[in-house]
N, C-alpha and C positions, 0 to 999 in steps of 0.2 A: 236972372233969365228964367222964364217959365218953361214948362215942358213943350209947349207948342213952338216956342222960339228955338229950343234945342233940336226939335224934330225938323223944323225948316232949315236950320243950320246943317244938320246931318244930311238932309236931302241935297242941298246945294253942294255940300263937300263931296258927296258920293258922285254926283254928276261931274264935277271938276276933276275928281280923282280918276274917273274912267277916261276922260279926255287926255289927261296927262299920261296915264298908263299907255294910251295909244301912241302918243308922241314918243315916249321912252322906247317902246318896243320897235317902232319904225326906225328911230334913230340908231338903236343898237344894231339892227340889221343893216342899215346904210353904212355905218362905220365898218362893220365886218366885211361888207361887199367892197367898199373902197380899198380896204387893206388887202383883201383877197386879190383884187385886180391890180394891185401895185401902186394905187394912187395915194396921195397925201391925204390922210384922214384927220389931220390936226384940228382943223376948225369944226369938223363934224364931231370929233371926240369931245372938244370943249363944249359944244352945244349939248351933247349928250349928258355931260356932267351937270350942266345947268338944269336940264330937264329932270335928272335924277334927284337933284337938291329940292326942286319944286315938288317932286313926287313925295319925298320924305316929309315935307311940310304938310302936304295934304293928308298923308297917312296919319301924322301926329294930330291934325285937326279932327279927322274922322274918328280916331280912337278917343280923343278927348270928349267929343260929342256923344259917342256911344257910351262911354263910361258915365257921363252925366245923366244919361237915360237909363242906366242900369243894364245895358246890353253888353254882350261879349264882343270883343274885337274879332274880325273875321279876316281870313287870308283869301286873296283873289286867285283864281286859277290863271295859269299862263294862257296867253292868247296865241292864235296861229300866226303863221308868217304874214306880215303885212306888205312886204315888198312884192310878193307874187300875187297880191290881190288885184282886182280890177281898178281899185281906187289908187290913182297914182300920186295924189297929194294928200299927205296925212293931215293937213290943216284945212 
């Protein structure tokens, strides 16, 4: 793979990572809200676990591409509450 291909891969991975992070954050808040309100959060928690696994794969892919380009890996800042935002659907 040449440098341009690694850069393209990294850019695509960063975009996908941001989207998955959004899904994970929303789902975490949804699970917490369901539990807080006394609802069954089993399916929502299962989906959260799936999102977290996908997130881990994207982080690994991002770190691999950054390493191949000789860049340091970076940590993302936490995002604000998504359930209270105007956007009702995270997807």
